[in-house]
C-alpha positions in Angstrom: 47.4 39.0 0.8 46.5 42.9 1.2 47.8 43.5 4.8 46.2 40.4 6.2 49.6 39.1 7.3 51.7 42.1 7.3 54.0 41.0 10.3 57.3 39.1 10.4 56.9 35.5 8.6 53.3 36.1 7.7 52.3 36.8 11.2 50.4 39.6 12.6 52.5 42.9 13.7 53.5 42.9 17.4 51.9 39.3 17.5 48.2 40.8 17.8 45.7 40.1 15.1 43.5 42.8 16.5 46.4 45.5 15.5 46.5 44.1 11.8 45.4 46.2 9.4 43.8 44.3 6.3 42.3 46.9 4.0 41.3 50.5 3.5 38.4 51.8 1.3 37.3 55.2 0.1 34.1 55.9 -2.0 31.2 58.3 -2.2 28.1 57.4 -0.5 25.6 55.4 -2.7 22.9 57.7 -3.7 24.4 60.5 -1.9 27.4 62.0 -3.5 27.7 64.8 -0.7 28.9 62.1 1.8 31.9 59.8 1.9 32.2 56.5 3.2 35.7 55.5 4.8 36.3 51.8 5.8 39.1 50.3 7.9 39.3 46.5 8.2 41.4 44.9 10.8 41.9 41.7 12.8 41.3 38.8 10.2 39.3 36.0 11.8 41.7 33.5 10.6 45.8 33.6 10.9 48.3 32.1 8.6 51.3 32.0 11.1 50.2 30.5 13.6 47.3 29.0 11.5 43.8 29.0 12.9 41.2 31.2 14.2 42.4 34.4 16.2 40.7 35.8 19.1 37.0 36.5 19.0 37.7 40.1 20.8 37.1 42.4 17.9 39.3 45.4 18.9 42.3 45.6 21.2 41.1 47.8 24.2 43.0 50.9 24.5 44.8 50.8 21.2 44.1 53.3 18.4 42.7 52.8 15.1 43.4 56.1 13.1 42.3 57.2 9.6 45.0 59.9 8.3 43.8 62.7 5.5 46.5 64.7 3.9 44.8 67.9 2.4 48.0 69.6 0.8 49.7 66.7 -1.0 52.8 66.7 1.4 51.9 63.1 2.8 51.4 64.8 6.3 48.1 64.5 8.1 46.2 67.6 8.2 42.9 65.8 9.4 42.5 62.7 11.6 39.7 60.4 12.9 40.6 58.0 15.5 38.5 55.2 17.2 39.6 53.9 20.7 37.9 50.8 22.2 37.1 49.8 25.9 36.1 46.4 27.1 33.7 45.8 29.9 33.6 42.7 32.4 30.8 41.1 30.5 33.2 41.2 27.2 31.2 43.7 25.5 33.1 46.8 23.7 32.5 50.2 23.1 33.9 52.8 21.0 35.0 56.6 20.9 35.4 58.7 17.8 37.6 61.5 17.7 38.4 64.2 15.4 41.5 66.3 15.2 42.5 69.0 12.5 45.5 70.9 12.1 49.3 70.1 13.2 48.3 67.7 15.8 46.5 65.4 13.2 50.0 64.3 12.4 50.9 62.8 15.5 49.0 60.4 17.9 45.1 61.3 18.1 44.2 60.1 21.5 42.5 63.3 22.5 40.6 66.0 20.2 36.8 66.7 19.5 34.8 63.6 20.7 32.3 63.1 17.8 30.9 59.5 19.1 31.4 58.4 22.8 30.6 54.8 24.0 29.0 53.4 20.7 28.2 49.8 20.9 30.5 47.2 18.8 28.6 44.5 16.9 29.8 40.9 17.6 27.1 39.2 15.9 25.5 39.4 12.7 23.5 42.4 13.8 24.3 45.9 12.5 24.4 48.4 15.2 25.4 52.0 13.9 25.7 55.2 15.8 24.8 58.4 14.3 26.0 61.8 15.6 25.1 64.7 13.7 25.9 64.2 10.0 28.5 61.4 11.1 27.7 57.9 11.2 30.1 55.0 12.8 29.8 51.1 12.7 32.4 49.0 14.4 32.3 45.3 14.5 32.7 41.9 12.9 31.6 41.9 9.2 32.6 39.6 6.2 35.7 40.2 4.6 35.3 41.9 1.4 38.7 41.2 0.2 39.0 38.4 -2.3 41.9 36.6 -3.5 43.4 33.1 -4.4 46.0 33.2 -1.6 46.6 29.4 -1.9 47.2 29.9 -5.7 49.9 32.7 -4.6 51.9 30.4 -2.0 51.7 27.8 -4.9 54.0 29.9 -7.3 51.4 32.1 -8.4 49.4 29.2 -10.1 46.1 30.8 -9.6 43.0 28.4 -9.8 40.2 30.8 -8.9 39.9 29.6 -5.2 39.0 32.4 -2.8 40.6 31.9 0.5 38.5 34.9 2.0 34.8 33.9 0.8 34.2 32.5 4.1 36.6 34.7 6.4 35.8 37.6 8.5 37.4 40.9 9.6 36.7 43.7 12.1 35.4 46.8 10.3 35.1 50.5 11.3 33.1 52.3 8.7 32.8 55.9 9.0 30.2 58.1 7.0 31.1 61.8 6.8 30.3 64.9 4.8 32.9 65.6 2.0 33.3 68.8 3.5 34.8 67.2 6.7 37.7 65.9 4.5 39.1 69.3 4.1 39.6 69.6 0.4 38.3 68.1 -2.7 41.3 65.9 -3.2 43.0 64.2 -0.4 45.4 61.5 0.3 44.2 58.7 2.6 45.9 56.1 5.0 45.4 54.4 8.0 47.3 53.0 11.1 47.1 51.0 14.1 48.8 52.0 17.4 49.7 50.0 20.6 49.7 51.9 23.8 52.9 50.4 25.9 54.7 51.3 29.1 57.2 53.1 26.9 54.3 55.0 24.9 52.4 54.4 21.9 54.0 52.5 19.2 52.9 52.0 15.7 51.9 48.4 14.7 50.6 48.8 11.2 49.8 51.2 8.5 48.9 51.6 4.9 47.1 53.2 2.0 47.3 51.0 -1.1 46.6 47.5 -0.8 49.2 44.6 -1.1 52.4 46.6 -0.9 53.9 45.8 2.7 53.3 42.1 2.0 55.8 41.8 -0.7 58.7 43.4 1.1 61.8 41.4 2.5 61.9 41.0 6.5 63.6 43.9 7.9 62.3 46.3 5.4 59.0 45.6 5.9 59.2 46.1 9.4 60.6 49.5 9.2 58.1 50.4 6.2 55.0 49.5 8.7 56.6 51.5 11.4 57.1 54.7 9.2 54.9 57.2 7.7 54.2 58.2 4.2 56.4 61.3 4.4 59.3 59.6 4.5 58.4 56.6 2.0 61.1 58.0 -0.5 63.8 55.9 1.5 62.0 52.5 0.2 62.2 53.6 -3.7 65.4 51.6 -3.8 63.8 48.4 -2.0 60.6 48.5 -4.1 62.7 48.9 -7.2 64.5 46.1 -6.3 61.7 43.8 -5.8 60.1 44.9 -9.1 63.2 44.0 -10.9 63.4 40.6 -9.4 59.8 39.5 -9.8 58.8 41.3 -13.0 62.1 41.5 -15.0 62.0 45.3 -15.0 65.0 47.3 -16.1 66.2 49.6 -13.0 65.1 52.7 -14.6 61.6 51.3 -15.3 61.5 49.6 -11.8 62.5 53.0 -10.2 59.8 54.7 -12.2 57.1 52.4 -11.0 58.2 52.6 -7.5 57.8 56.1 -7.4 54.3 55.8 -8.6 53.6 53.4 -5.5 55.3 55.7 -2.7 54.3 57.5 -0.8 51.7 54.9 0.5 49.0 57.1 0.1 45.4 56.5 -1.4 44.2 59.3 -3.6 40.8 60.0 -3.1 38.4 62.9 -4.8 34.7 62.2 -3.8 33.5 64.5 -7.1 34.5 61.6 -9.2 33.6 57.9 -9.0 35.8 56.0 -7.2 37.9 53.3 -8.8 41.4 51.9 -7.8 44.0 52.6 -8.3 43.1 56.0 -9.6 40.7 57.3 -7.2 39.8 55.8 -3.9 38.9 52.2 -3.6 35.4 50.6 -3.7 34.5 47.0 -2.0 34.4 45.5 -5.5 37.6 46.7 -7.1 40.0 44.0 -8.2 43.0 45.4 -6.5 44.7 41.9 -6.9 44.8 41.8 -10.6 46.1 45.3 -10.5 48.7 44.7 -8.1 50.0 41.2 -9.7 49.9 42.8 -13.2 52.4 45.8 -12.0 54.4 43.3 -9.9 55.0 40.8 -12.8 55.2 43.3 -15.5 52.1 41.9 -17.2 53.1 38.2 -17.0 50.4 37.7 -14.6 47.1 39.4 -15.0 44.6 37.9 -12.6 43.9 35.2 -10.1 40.4 34.3 -11.5 38.6 35.6 -8.6 35.8 38.1 -8.4 33.7 40.4 -5.9 32.0 38.7 -3.1 28.0 38.4 -3.4 27.1 39.2 0.2 27.8 43.0 0.2 24.9 45.4 1.3 23.4 48.3 -0.6 23.4 50.3 2.4 25.2 51.3 5.5 27.7 49.7 6.6 28.0 47.9 3.1 29.9 45.1 4.3 28.0 41.8 4.6 27.3 40.2 8.1 29.8 37.9 9.4 30.0 34.3 8.6 30.6 32.8 12.1 
């Protein structure tokens, strides 16, 4: 289910839905190819384990939500945007957006140049966006754009076209930046969430490409989510084993496919139209069909579900929340 339940036993990482990264998107701004839109969705409104609604507080106060940008193809971040949230006594939240460039971008980005400070977080159907120079930021509840027959997946991939996510919500961080702020023309993107503890910062979730973490076995998944793209070679064997098991690949072919999936970085060139898996990811790309076709070696080619119809033609592009 993309990254909607990436913790142990289809739960949430560190047991906190607000730290669960669901999806990452990157595409040129419609009508303005000189800018790009980056979307990080977290915090599903409904959990699987335990089942039922999650907390209504959008983001974890004090936690970090980061976009990582690799500009020289070494799977190490050269630019980072981080968003940190604070809560007031009346339950309202505000967001601070920072940008770091250089070696420090690879680490925890809890300091750096402040781009936006005390931006209000949307908790209802209203769209509250904050503009600072040539940057625009939205944070808050939105309709989940991910589409997938999740019940069919749990029923041994007997898909019927029942979209589990049609009436679900997520919390979105939507960032509009000039392409020049991404550093180079072709970049690698991923995102992560970090929890602040007494022992320091702990990475809770991360990913660039959709779906990948969910099909890994327990201990490997935890190590994967705790890692970083620069060290993803260590998971090639685990990925290959799962591909052999699920798709009947030969070992040689399984390793070849695993190498294409790792490191877990989303390639993006803003000069070209976005389309997953080749370039970025739009809100309507059918990543599920792509993933299951690869996972099953062509035996399953789709789940009979299409894009949602509540997407907007303007910033922040995701539809208003359902509840």
